[in-house]
PyMOL CGO cylinders between C-alpha atoms (Angstrom):
from pymol import cmd
from pymol.cgo import CYLINDER

trace = [
    CYLINDER, 97.75, 107.75, 112.87, 98.15, 105.05, 110.09, 0.3, 1, 1, 1, 1, 1, 1,
    CYLINDER, 98.15, 105.05, 110.09, 95.27, 102.84, 110.04, 0.3, 1, 1, 1, 1, 1, 1,
    CYLINDER, 95.27, 102.84, 110.04, 95.90, 99.02, 109.79, 0.3, 1, 1, 1, 1, 1, 1,
    CYLINDER, 95.90, 99.02, 109.79, 94.62, 97.40, 106.63, 0.3, 1, 1, 1, 1, 1, 1,
    CYLINDER, 94.62, 97.40, 106.63, 93.72, 93.75, 106.65, 0.3, 1, 1, 1, 1, 1, 1,
    CYLINDER, 93.72, 93.75, 106.65, 93.63, 91.78, 103.40, 0.3, 1, 1, 1, 1, 1, 1,
    CYLINDER, 93.63, 91.78, 103.40, 92.25, 88.28, 103.22, 0.3, 1, 1, 1, 1, 1, 1,
    CYLINDER, 92.25, 88.28, 103.22, 93.50, 86.08, 100.28, 0.3, 1, 1, 1, 1, 1, 1,
    CYLINDER, 93.50, 86.08, 100.28, 93.85, 82.38, 99.74, 0.3, 1, 1, 1, 1, 1, 1,
    CYLINDER, 93.85, 82.38, 99.74, 92.48, 81.83, 103.43, 0.3, 1, 1, 1, 1, 1, 1,
    CYLINDER, 92.48, 81.83, 103.43, 95.41, 83.71, 104.86, 0.3, 1, 1, 1, 1, 1, 1,
    CYLINDER, 95.41, 83.71, 104.86, 94.98, 87.14, 106.56, 0.3, 1, 1, 1, 1, 1, 1,
    CYLINDER, 94.98, 87.14, 106.56, 97.55, 89.70, 106.03, 0.3, 1, 1, 1, 1, 1, 1,
    CYLINDER, 97.55, 89.70, 106.03, 98.09, 92.73, 108.13, 0.3, 1, 1, 1, 1, 1, 1,
    CYLINDER, 98.09, 92.73, 108.13, 99.47, 95.92, 106.61, 0.3, 1, 1, 1, 1, 1, 1,
    CYLINDER, 99.47, 95.92, 106.61, 100.54, 98.59, 108.82, 0.3, 1, 1, 1, 1, 1, 1,
    CYLINDER, 100.54, 98.59, 108.82, 102.64, 101.02, 106.59, 0.3, 1, 1, 1, 1, 1, 1,
    CYLINDER, 102.64, 101.02, 106.59, 99.95, 102.42, 104.26, 0.3, 1, 1, 1, 1, 1, 1,
    CYLINDER, 99.95, 102.42, 104.26, 98.84, 105.80, 104.46, 0.3, 1, 1, 1, 1, 1, 1,
    CYLINDER, 98.84, 105.80, 104.46, 95.13, 106.72, 103.47, 0.3, 1, 1, 1, 1, 1, 1,
    CYLINDER, 95.13, 106.72, 103.47, 94.30, 110.31, 102.43, 0.3, 1, 1, 1, 1, 1, 1,
    CYLINDER, 94.30, 110.31, 102.43, 90.77, 111.44, 101.93, 0.3, 1, 1, 1, 1, 1, 1,
    CYLINDER, 90.77, 111.44, 101.93, 89.64, 111.64, 98.38, 0.3, 1, 1, 1, 1, 1, 1,
    CYLINDER, 89.64, 111.64, 98.38, 88.78, 115.33, 97.55, 0.3, 1, 1, 1, 1, 1, 1,
    CYLINDER, 88.78, 115.33, 97.55, 86.27, 114.44, 94.77, 0.3, 1, 1, 1, 1, 1, 1,
    CYLINDER, 86.27, 114.44, 94.77, 85.37, 111.52, 92.39, 0.3, 1, 1, 1, 1, 1, 1,
    CYLINDER, 85.37, 111.52, 92.39, 86.68, 113.55, 89.54, 0.3, 1, 1, 1, 1, 1, 1,
    CYLINDER, 86.68, 113.55, 89.54, 90.10, 113.34, 91.00, 0.3, 1, 1, 1, 1, 1, 1,
    CYLINDER, 90.10, 113.34, 91.00, 89.93, 109.54, 90.73, 0.3, 1, 1, 1, 1, 1, 1,
    CYLINDER, 89.93, 109.54, 90.73, 88.14, 109.14, 87.47, 0.3, 1, 1, 1, 1, 1, 1,
    CYLINDER, 88.14, 109.14, 87.47, 89.90, 111.99, 85.27, 0.3, 1, 1, 1, 1, 1, 1,
    CYLINDER, 89.90, 111.99, 85.27, 92.64, 111.02, 82.98, 0.3, 1, 1, 1, 1, 1, 1,
    CYLINDER, 92.64, 111.02, 82.98, 96.12, 112.40, 83.87, 0.3, 1, 1, 1, 1, 1, 1,
    CYLINDER, 96.12, 112.40, 83.87, 96.98, 116.04, 83.20, 0.3, 1, 1, 1, 1, 1, 1,
    CYLINDER, 96.98, 116.04, 83.20, 99.01, 116.84, 79.96, 0.3, 1, 1, 1, 1, 1, 1,
    CYLINDER, 99.01, 116.84, 79.96, 101.76, 118.72, 81.75, 0.3, 1, 1, 1, 1, 1, 1,
    CYLINDER, 101.76, 118.72, 81.75, 105.13, 117.07, 82.56, 0.3, 1, 1, 1, 1, 1, 1,
    CYLINDER, 105.13, 117.07, 82.56, 104.72, 115.21, 85.71, 0.3, 1, 1, 1, 1, 1, 1,
    CYLINDER, 104.72, 115.21, 85.71, 106.38, 112.02, 87.09, 0.3, 1, 1, 1, 1, 1, 1,
    CYLINDER, 106.38, 112.02, 87.09, 104.18, 109.02, 86.25, 0.3, 1, 1, 1, 1, 1, 1,
    CYLINDER, 104.18, 109.02, 86.25, 102.26, 107.44, 88.92, 0.3, 1, 1, 1, 1, 1, 1,
    CYLINDER, 102.26, 107.44, 88.92, 104.11, 104.22, 89.85, 0.3, 1, 1, 1, 1, 1, 1,
    CYLINDER, 104.11, 104.22, 89.85, 101.54, 101.21, 89.70, 0.3, 1, 1, 1, 1, 1, 1,
    CYLINDER, 101.54, 101.21, 89.70, 102.86, 97.79, 90.53, 0.3, 1, 1, 1, 1, 1, 1,
    CYLINDER, 102.86, 97.79, 90.53, 100.35, 94.95, 90.06, 0.3, 1, 1, 1, 1, 1, 1,
    CYLINDER, 100.35, 94.95, 90.06, 100.98, 91.73, 91.93, 0.3, 1, 1, 1, 1, 1, 1,
    CYLINDER, 100.98, 91.73, 91.93, 99.72, 88.85, 89.99, 0.3, 1, 1, 1, 1, 1, 1,
    CYLINDER, 99.72, 88.85, 89.99, 99.71, 88.48, 86.18, 0.3, 1, 1, 1, 1, 1, 1,
    CYLINDER, 99.71, 88.48, 86.18, 96.52, 86.24, 86.21, 0.3, 1, 1, 1, 1, 1, 1,
    CYLINDER, 96.52, 86.24, 86.21, 93.43, 87.26, 84.33, 0.3, 1, 1, 1, 1, 1, 1,
    CYLINDER, 93.43, 87.26, 84.33, 92.42, 90.14, 86.81, 0.3, 1, 1, 1, 1, 1, 1,
    CYLINDER, 92.42, 90.14, 86.81, 95.99, 91.51, 86.95, 0.3, 1, 1, 1, 1, 1, 1,
    CYLINDER, 95.99, 91.51, 86.95, 96.33, 91.75, 83.28, 0.3, 1, 1, 1, 1, 1, 1,
    CYLINDER, 96.33, 91.75, 83.28, 92.67, 93.19, 82.63, 0.3, 1, 1, 1, 1, 1, 1,
    CYLINDER, 92.67, 93.19, 82.63, 93.42, 95.78, 85.39, 0.3, 1, 1, 1, 1, 1, 1,
    CYLINDER, 93.42, 95.78, 85.39, 96.57, 96.87, 83.69, 0.3, 1, 1, 1, 1, 1, 1,
    CYLINDER, 96.57, 96.87, 83.69, 94.99, 97.12, 80.32, 0.3, 1, 1, 1, 1, 1, 1,
    CYLINDER, 94.99, 97.12, 80.32, 92.13, 99.19, 81.97, 0.3, 1, 1, 1, 1, 1, 1,
    CYLINDER, 92.13, 99.19, 81.97, 94.37, 101.47, 83.78, 0.3, 1, 1, 1, 1, 1, 1,
    CYLINDER, 94.37, 101.47, 83.78, 96.54, 102.25, 80.54, 0.3, 1, 1, 1, 1, 1, 1,
    CYLINDER, 96.54, 102.25, 80.54, 93.25, 102.70, 78.44, 0.3, 1, 1, 1, 1, 1, 1,
    CYLINDER, 93.25, 102.70, 78.44, 91.14, 104.80, 80.82, 0.3, 1, 1, 1, 1, 1, 1,
    CYLINDER, 91.14, 104.80, 80.82, 93.86, 106.60, 82.78, 0.3, 1, 1, 1, 1, 1, 1,
    CYLINDER, 93.86, 106.60, 82.78, 97.04, 106.39, 80.60, 0.3, 1, 1, 1, 1, 1, 1,
    CYLINDER, 97.04, 106.39, 80.60, 98.81, 104.56, 83.50, 0.3, 1, 1, 1, 1, 1, 1,
    CYLINDER, 98.81, 104.56, 83.50, 101.48, 101.98, 82.43, 0.3, 1, 1, 1, 1, 1, 1,
    CYLINDER, 101.48, 101.98, 82.43, 101.81, 99.41, 85.02, 0.3, 1, 1, 1, 1, 1, 1,
    CYLINDER, 101.81, 99.41, 85.02, 104.61, 96.99, 85.96, 0.3, 1, 1, 1, 1, 1, 1,
    CYLINDER, 104.61, 96.99, 85.96, 103.03, 93.59, 86.73, 0.3, 1, 1, 1, 1, 1, 1,
    CYLINDER, 103.03, 93.59, 86.73, 104.95, 90.96, 88.84, 0.3, 1, 1, 1, 1, 1, 1,
    CYLINDER, 104.95, 90.96, 88.84, 104.10, 87.37, 88.97, 0.3, 1, 1, 1, 1, 1, 1,
    CYLINDER, 104.10, 87.37, 88.97, 105.68, 84.55, 91.31, 0.3, 1, 1, 1, 1, 1, 1,
    CYLINDER, 105.68, 84.55, 91.31, 105.21, 81.95, 88.34, 0.3, 1, 1, 1, 1, 1, 1,
    CYLINDER, 105.21, 81.95, 88.34, 108.37, 81.52, 86.35, 0.3, 1, 1, 1, 1, 1, 1,
    CYLINDER, 108.37, 81.52, 86.35, 106.43, 81.53, 83.04, 0.3, 1, 1, 1, 1, 1, 1,
    CYLINDER, 106.43, 81.53, 83.04, 102.94, 81.05, 81.52, 0.3, 1, 1, 1, 1, 1, 1,
    CYLINDER, 102.94, 81.05, 81.52, 102.42, 77.44, 80.05, 0.3, 1, 1, 1, 1, 1, 1,
    CYLINDER, 102.42, 77.44, 80.05, 100.09, 76.58, 77.13, 0.3, 1, 1, 1, 1, 1, 1,
    CYLINDER, 100.09, 76.58, 77.13, 97.56, 73.92, 77.97, 0.3, 1, 1, 1, 1, 1, 1,
    CYLINDER, 97.56, 73.92, 77.97, 97.46, 74.42, 81.68, 0.3, 1, 1, 1, 1, 1, 1,
    CYLINDER, 97.46, 74.42, 81.68, 94.11, 75.07, 83.48, 0.3, 1, 1, 1, 1, 1, 1,
    CYLINDER, 94.11, 75.07, 83.48, 90.48, 74.53, 82.99, 0.3, 1, 1, 1, 1, 1, 1,
    CYLINDER, 90.48, 74.53, 82.99, 87.85, 76.30, 80.91, 0.3, 1, 1, 1, 1, 1, 1,
    CYLINDER, 87.85, 76.30, 80.91, 86.03, 79.29, 82.21, 0.3, 1, 1, 1, 1, 1, 1,
    CYLINDER, 86.03, 79.29, 82.21, 82.86, 80.99, 81.36, 0.3, 1, 1, 1, 1, 1, 1,
    CYLINDER, 82.86, 80.99, 81.36, 82.76, 84.46, 80.18, 0.3, 1, 1, 1, 1, 1, 1,
    CYLINDER, 82.76, 84.46, 80.18, 79.34, 86.40, 80.36, 0.3, 1, 1, 1, 1, 1, 1,
    CYLINDER, 79.34, 86.40, 80.36, 78.25, 89.88, 78.97, 0.3, 1, 1, 1, 1, 1, 1,
    CYLINDER, 78.25, 89.88, 78.97, 79.29, 91.87, 81.89, 0.3, 1, 1, 1, 1, 1, 1,
    CYLINDER, 79.29, 91.87, 81.89, 82.99, 90.65, 81.63, 0.3, 1, 1, 1, 1, 1, 1,
    CYLINDER, 82.99, 90.65, 81.63, 82.69, 90.85, 77.75, 0.3, 1, 1, 1, 1, 1, 1,
    CYLINDER, 82.69, 90.85, 77.75, 81.70, 94.44, 78.14, 0.3, 1, 1, 1, 1, 1, 1,
    CYLINDER, 81.70, 94.44, 78.14, 84.84, 95.17, 80.28, 0.3, 1, 1, 1, 1, 1, 1,
    CYLINDER, 84.84, 95.17, 80.28, 87.06, 93.70, 77.54, 0.3, 1, 1, 1, 1, 1, 1,
    CYLINDER, 87.06, 93.70, 77.54, 85.22, 95.38, 74.79, 0.3, 1, 1, 1, 1, 1, 1,
    CYLINDER, 85.22, 95.38, 74.79, 85.63, 98.77, 76.60, 0.3, 1, 1, 1, 1, 1, 1,
    CYLINDER, 85.63, 98.77, 76.60, 89.34, 98.16, 76.62, 0.3, 1, 1, 1, 1, 1, 1,
    CYLINDER, 89.34, 98.16, 76.62, 89.48, 97.33, 73.06, 0.3, 1, 1, 1, 1, 1, 1,
    CYLINDER, 89.48, 97.33, 73.06, 86.88, 95.88, 70.48, 0.3, 1, 1, 1, 1, 1, 1,
    CYLINDER, 86.88, 95.88, 70.48, 89.81, 94.12, 68.66, 0.3, 1, 1, 1, 1, 1, 1,
    CYLINDER, 89.81, 94.12, 68.66, 90.72, 92.38, 71.94, 0.3, 1, 1, 1, 1, 1, 1,
    CYLINDER, 90.72, 92.38, 71.94, 87.26, 91.14, 72.26, 0.3, 1, 1, 1, 1, 1, 1,
    CYLINDER, 87.26, 91.14, 72.26, 87.22, 89.74, 68.84, 0.3, 1, 1, 1, 1, 1, 1,
    CYLINDER, 87.22, 89.74, 68.84, 90.38, 87.77, 69.54, 0.3, 1, 1, 1, 1, 1, 1,
    CYLINDER, 90.38, 87.77, 69.54, 89.03, 86.33, 72.63, 0.3, 1, 1, 1, 1, 1, 1,
    CYLINDER, 89.03, 86.33, 72.63, 85.71, 85.53, 70.94, 0.3, 1, 1, 1, 1, 1, 1,
    CYLINDER, 85.71, 85.53, 70.94, 87.75, 83.78, 68.12, 0.3, 1, 1, 1, 1, 1, 1,
    CYLINDER, 87.75, 83.78, 68.12, 89.51, 81.51, 70.70, 0.3, 1, 1, 1, 1, 1, 1,
    CYLINDER, 89.51, 81.51, 70.70, 86.28, 80.77, 72.58, 0.3, 1, 1, 1, 1, 1, 1,
    CYLINDER, 86.28, 80.77, 72.58, 83.26, 78.72, 72.12, 0.3, 1, 1, 1, 1, 1, 1,
    CYLINDER, 83.26, 78.72, 72.12, 79.72, 80.43, 72.37, 0.3, 1, 1, 1, 1, 1, 1,
    CYLINDER, 79.72, 80.43, 72.37, 77.27, 78.82, 74.73, 0.3, 1, 1, 1, 1, 1, 1,
    CYLINDER, 77.27, 78.82, 74.73, 74.13, 77.68, 73.04, 0.3, 1, 1, 1, 1, 1, 1,
    CYLINDER, 74.13, 77.68, 73.04, 72.33, 76.11, 75.89, 0.3, 1, 1, 1, 1, 1, 1,
    CYLINDER, 72.33, 76.11, 75.89, 72.64, 75.94, 79.76, 0.3, 1, 1, 1, 1, 1, 1,
    CYLINDER, 72.64, 75.94, 79.76, 71.74, 72.75, 81.62, 0.3, 1, 1, 1, 1, 1, 1,
    CYLINDER, 71.74, 72.75, 81.62, 70.92, 72.31, 85.22, 0.3, 1, 1, 1, 1, 1, 1,
    CYLINDER, 70.92, 72.31, 85.22, 71.48, 69.15, 87.00, 0.3, 1, 1, 1, 1, 1, 1,
    CYLINDER, 71.48, 69.15, 87.00, 70.76, 67.44, 90.33, 0.3, 1, 1, 1, 1, 1, 1,
    CYLINDER, 70.76, 67.44, 90.33, 73.71, 66.16, 92.39, 0.3, 1, 1, 1, 1, 1, 1,
    CYLINDER, 73.71, 66.16, 92.39, 73.33, 62.71, 90.70, 0.3, 1, 1, 1, 1, 1, 1,
    CYLINDER, 73.33, 62.71, 90.70, 73.55, 64.09, 87.19, 0.3, 1, 1, 1, 1, 1, 1,
    CYLINDER, 73.55, 64.09, 87.19, 70.06, 63.84, 86.35, 0.3, 1, 1, 1, 1, 1, 1,
    CYLINDER, 70.06, 63.84, 86.35, 68.61, 66.88, 84.26, 0.3, 1, 1, 1, 1, 1, 1,
    CYLINDER, 68.61, 66.88, 84.26, 66.39, 69.42, 85.99, 0.3, 1, 1, 1, 1, 1, 1,
    CYLINDER, 66.39, 69.42, 85.99, 66.12, 71.67, 82.88, 0.3, 1, 1, 1, 1, 1, 1,
    CYLINDER, 66.12, 71.67, 82.88, 67.76, 73.25, 79.79, 0.3, 1, 1, 1, 1, 1, 1,
    CYLINDER, 67.76, 73.25, 79.79, 67.44, 76.65, 78.32, 0.3, 1, 1, 1, 1, 1, 1,
    CYLINDER, 67.44, 76.65, 78.32, 68.38, 78.37, 75.16, 0.3, 1, 1, 1, 1, 1, 1,
    CYLINDER, 68.38, 78.37, 75.16, 71.25, 80.61, 76.18, 0.3, 1, 1, 1, 1, 1, 1,
    CYLINDER, 71.25, 80.61, 76.18, 69.96, 83.53, 73.97, 0.3, 1, 1, 1, 1, 1, 1,
    CYLINDER, 69.96, 83.53, 73.97, 66.80, 83.65, 75.97, 0.3, 1, 1, 1, 1, 1, 1,
    CYLINDER, 66.80, 83.65, 75.97, 68.75, 83.72, 79.28, 0.3, 1, 1, 1, 1, 1, 1,
    CYLINDER, 68.75, 83.72, 79.28, 71.18, 86.36, 78.11, 0.3, 1, 1, 1, 1, 1, 1,
    CYLINDER, 71.18, 86.36, 78.11, 68.69, 89.08, 77.24, 0.3, 1, 1, 1, 1, 1, 1,
    CYLINDER, 68.69, 89.08, 77.24, 69.82, 91.30, 74.42, 0.3, 1, 1, 1, 1, 1, 1,
    CYLINDER, 69.82, 91.30, 74.42, 73.62, 90.22, 74.79, 0.3, 1, 1, 1, 1, 1, 1,
    CYLINDER, 73.62, 90.22, 74.79, 73.46, 88.53, 71.46, 0.3, 1, 1, 1, 1, 1, 1,
    CYLINDER, 73.46, 88.53, 71.46, 72.45, 91.91, 69.76, 0.3, 1, 1, 1, 1, 1, 1,
    CYLINDER, 72.45, 91.91, 69.76, 75.61, 93.57, 71.12, 0.3, 1, 1, 1, 1, 1, 1,
    CYLINDER, 75.61, 93.57, 71.12, 77.95, 90.66, 70.23, 0.3, 1, 1, 1, 1, 1, 1,
    CYLINDER, 77.95, 90.66, 70.23, 78.50, 89.77, 73.87, 0.3, 1, 1, 1, 1, 1, 1,
    CYLINDER, 78.50, 89.77, 73.87, 77.05, 86.28, 73.77, 0.3, 1, 1, 1, 1, 1, 1,
    CYLINDER, 77.05, 86.28, 73.77, 78.16, 84.09, 76.74, 0.3, 1, 1, 1, 1, 1, 1,
    CYLINDER, 78.16, 84.09, 76.74, 81.05, 81.84, 75.79, 0.3, 1, 1, 1, 1, 1, 1,
    CYLINDER, 81.05, 81.84, 75.79, 83.58, 79.43, 77.13, 0.3, 1, 1, 1, 1, 1, 1,
    CYLINDER, 83.58, 79.43, 77.13, 87.39, 79.53, 76.75, 0.3, 1, 1, 1, 1, 1, 1,
    CYLINDER, 87.39, 79.53, 76.75, 90.56, 77.77, 78.10, 0.3, 1, 1, 1, 1, 1, 1,
    CYLINDER, 90.56, 77.77, 78.10, 91.93, 79.84, 80.89, 0.3, 1, 1, 1, 1, 1, 1,
    CYLINDER, 91.93, 79.84, 80.89, 95.49, 79.61, 79.41, 0.3, 1, 1, 1, 1, 1, 1,
    CYLINDER, 95.49, 79.61, 79.41, 94.33, 80.89, 75.99, 0.3, 1, 1, 1, 1, 1, 1,
    CYLINDER, 94.33, 80.89, 75.99, 92.57, 83.99, 77.72, 0.3, 1, 1, 1, 1, 1, 1,
    CYLINDER, 92.57, 83.99, 77.72, 95.57, 84.73, 79.79, 0.3, 1, 1, 1, 1, 1, 1,
    CYLINDER, 95.57, 84.73, 79.79, 97.97, 84.45, 76.70, 0.3, 1, 1, 1, 1, 1, 1,
    CYLINDER, 97.97, 84.45, 76.70, 95.78, 86.95, 74.79, 0.3, 1, 1, 1, 1, 1, 1,
    CYLINDER, 95.78, 86.95, 74.79, 95.74, 89.49, 77.47, 0.3, 1, 1, 1, 1, 1, 1,
    CYLINDER, 95.74, 89.49, 77.47, 99.43, 88.99, 78.22, 0.3, 1, 1, 1, 1, 1, 1,
    CYLINDER, 99.43, 88.99, 78.22, 100.31, 89.70, 74.60, 0.3, 1, 1, 1, 1, 1, 1,
    CYLINDER, 100.31, 89.70, 74.60, 98.08, 92.81, 74.64, 0.3, 1, 1, 1, 1, 1, 1,
    CYLINDER, 98.08, 92.81, 74.64, 99.77, 94.10, 77.88, 0.3, 1, 1, 1, 1, 1, 1,
    CYLINDER, 99.77, 94.10, 77.88, 103.23, 93.71, 76.06, 0.3, 1, 1, 1, 1, 1, 1,
    CYLINDER, 103.23, 93.71, 76.06, 101.98, 95.39, 72.98, 0.3, 1, 1, 1, 1, 1, 1,
    CYLINDER, 101.98, 95.39, 72.98, 101.01, 98.40, 74.99, 0.3, 1, 1, 1, 1, 1, 1,
    CYLINDER, 101.01, 98.40, 74.99, 104.48, 98.65, 76.29, 0.3, 1, 1, 1, 1, 1, 1,
    CYLINDER, 104.48, 98.65, 76.29, 104.08, 97.36, 79.88, 0.3, 1, 1, 1, 1, 1, 1,
    CYLINDER, 104.08, 97.36, 79.88, 106.29, 95.07, 81.64, 0.3, 1, 1, 1, 1, 1, 1,
    CYLINDER, 106.29, 95.07, 81.64, 105.41, 91.62, 83.15, 0.3, 1, 1, 1, 1, 1, 1,
    CYLINDER, 105.41, 91.62, 83.15, 108.24, 90.18, 85.27, 0.3, 1, 1, 1, 1, 1, 1,
    CYLINDER, 108.24, 90.18, 85.27, 108.22, 86.58, 86.24, 0.3, 1, 1, 1, 1, 1, 1,
    CYLINDER, 108.22, 86.58, 86.24, 109.64, 84.73, 89.28, 0.3, 1, 1, 1, 1, 1, 1,
    CYLINDER, 109.64, 84.73, 89.28, 109.11, 87.98, 91.31, 0.3, 1, 1, 1, 1, 1, 1,
    CYLINDER, 109.11, 87.98, 91.31, 106.52, 88.61, 94.32, 0.3, 1, 1, 1, 1, 1, 1,
    CYLINDER, 106.52, 88.61, 94.32, 105.67, 91.61, 96.26, 0.3, 1, 1, 1, 1, 1, 1,
    CYLINDER, 105.67, 91.61, 96.26, 107.14, 91.24, 99.69, 0.3, 1, 1, 1, 1, 1, 1,
    CYLINDER, 107.14, 91.24, 99.69, 106.69, 94.74, 101.17, 0.3, 1, 1, 1, 1, 1, 1,
    CYLINDER, 106.69, 94.74, 101.17, 104.76, 97.89, 100.48, 0.3, 1, 1, 1, 1, 1, 1,
    CYLINDER, 104.76, 97.89, 100.48, 106.36, 101.31, 101.44, 0.3, 1, 1, 1, 1, 1, 1,
    CYLINDER, 106.36, 101.31, 101.44, 104.37, 104.39, 101.22, 0.3, 1, 1, 1, 1, 1, 1,
    CYLINDER, 104.37, 104.39, 101.22, 105.70, 107.15, 98.97, 0.3, 1, 1, 1, 1, 1, 1,
    CYLINDER, 105.70, 107.15, 98.97, 106.01, 110.70, 100.27, 0.3, 1, 1, 1, 1, 1, 1,
    CYLINDER, 106.01, 110.70, 100.27, 102.99, 112.72, 99.80, 0.3, 1, 1, 1, 1, 1, 1,
    CYLINDER, 102.99, 112.72, 99.80, 103.94, 115.46, 97.00, 0.3, 1, 1, 1, 1, 1, 1,
    CYLINDER, 103.94, 115.46, 97.00, 100.37, 116.72, 96.54, 0.3, 1, 1, 1, 1, 1, 1,
    CYLINDER, 100.37, 116.72, 96.54, 100.91, 120.30, 97.40, 0.3, 1, 1, 1, 1, 1, 1,
    CYLINDER, 100.91, 120.30, 97.40, 97.10, 121.12, 96.89, 0.3, 1, 1, 1, 1, 1, 1,
    CYLINDER, 97.10, 121.12, 96.89, 96.08, 118.54, 99.61, 0.3, 1, 1, 1, 1, 1, 1,
    CYLINDER, 96.08, 118.54, 99.61, 96.31, 120.30, 102.94, 0.3, 1, 1, 1, 1, 1, 1,
    CYLINDER, 96.31, 120.30, 102.94, 93.82, 117.77, 104.47, 0.3, 1, 1, 1, 1, 1, 1,
    CYLINDER, 93.82, 117.77, 104.47, 96.44, 114.94, 104.81, 0.3, 1, 1, 1, 1, 1, 1,
    CYLINDER, 96.44, 114.94, 104.81, 96.13, 112.83, 108.03, 0.3, 1, 1, 1, 1, 1, 1,
    CYLINDER, 96.13, 112.83, 108.03, 99.31, 111.54, 109.43, 0.3, 1, 1, 1, 1, 1, 1,
]
cmd.load_cgo(trace, "trace")
């Protein structure tokens, strides 16, 4: 019995019938790096070369040794497109764990937040606060909240993905997911 998976994205609900789910034997199988013996690489395709897709690819490569293929329906990235976004200590830790050098490049292109201001709907000020007080000890760990233009962040992440030998293909999208045959000989609990 193949379960049906529903994904909700961009206010559309997608139904996927052809994915087989196998029980996870232990968390160590999920978190351990790949074995050193000769094996076929795990094929991973990431749909979307936005910030999340690029960070996911970098994290899989760093922590599990998996090189991903990334596809994006856009024809290219464009400089100067998009608004600014905020990056806070939790997100900056993720980047630092991938590479302290990558974090330094991102911080160089961003602008640290010094104060936070809360306003009413009419624009009148409710209060302001020093960001270093709000962000606890993030300043001590070089993880101070910052703002950065989205396109600059995406460009830095894209360059890091390419530098690590992964491929980003533009003008493509995932239209169908077909499950691979189960080649795991040690897993006798496969449910069909």
